N, C-alpha and C positions, 0 to 999 in steps of 0.2 A: 973764437973757435974753441978755446980751452973751456969756457963756460958750457958750451953745448956738449962736449964730451963728458964733463963732470956731471951734468944734468942727466945724461943718458945712463951713466954708471949708477947714479943714485936711484933712478927709476928702475933699473934692472935689479938692484939690491932690494928695493921695497917690494917689487913684484915677487921676487924669489922668497922673501921673508913672509909675505902674505900667503903664498901658496904653501909654504912649509907649515905655517901656523894652522892653516885650514886642514891640511892632512893630519897633523897631530891632534887637532880637536876632533876630527872625524874618527880617528883610531881610538881615542880615549872614550868617546861616546859609545862606540861599538863594544869596547871591552866592558864598560859599565852596564850595558844592556844585557850582557851575558852573566852578570852576577845575580845570584838569587836574592830575593828580598831580604832586608835586614833581619837577622835572627832566624832565618829559615834554613836550617841544615840538619843533618842526621842527629847530631848531639842534642839539638833543641827538641826534636821529636822524642828522643829517649827521655829527656828530662821531664817533658810534659806527661809522658806515659808513666805516671808514678806507680801504678800497680803492675807494670811490665806485662800487660796482656796483649800487646801488639796493636792496640787502638787507643786513641785519645777520646775520652768521653767529654760531654759538655762540662761536667764538674771538674775534671782534670784541666781542661782548657781554661775554665774560669779561674781556678787556683793559680794557673800559670800566667794569668793576666791577659788572656786572649779575649777580645771583645766578641759578643754574640754575632755581630756582623761578619767579622773575620772568620769565626768558626763556620758560619753558614756558607761562606765562599769557599772554604776548604773542604767541606763535606759534600763532595760532588754527587754522591748517590742519595743524599738526604736521608741517611739511616740513623742520624744522631751520633755518629762516631766518625772520627777521622782515622782512616787506615794509613799505613806506611805508604801505600801506593798513591793514595790521594794527596798525601803531604808532599811526596817526592814530585808528583806531577805538578802541583801548585807552585813548588819552589823552583822547578826547572825553568830556565829562560825560554821565552817564546822564540821559536826558530823561524816562524813564518811558514813552516811546512805543515801539511795536513796529512794524516794517515788514512 
């Protein structure tokens, strides 16, 4: 009888541990999805905008080490410049909401 009680206690402990680990992993994954992509914050935009005209040109982006593919993905309106608005929108986490 003692073995059966110990076995149930171990099973309950393992189940509780597994549930706790699952919740912690889920919370961590959610917090990471809300983080902007590496290096994409207001200070990095300011650094890239070397002439401080409020937009990042292809030349400024290239000097900052931004690939042509990344530049194209940030340049939402395809005008050859990345505005503050485009940069902020690209660096904001996807919320799953549509406007």
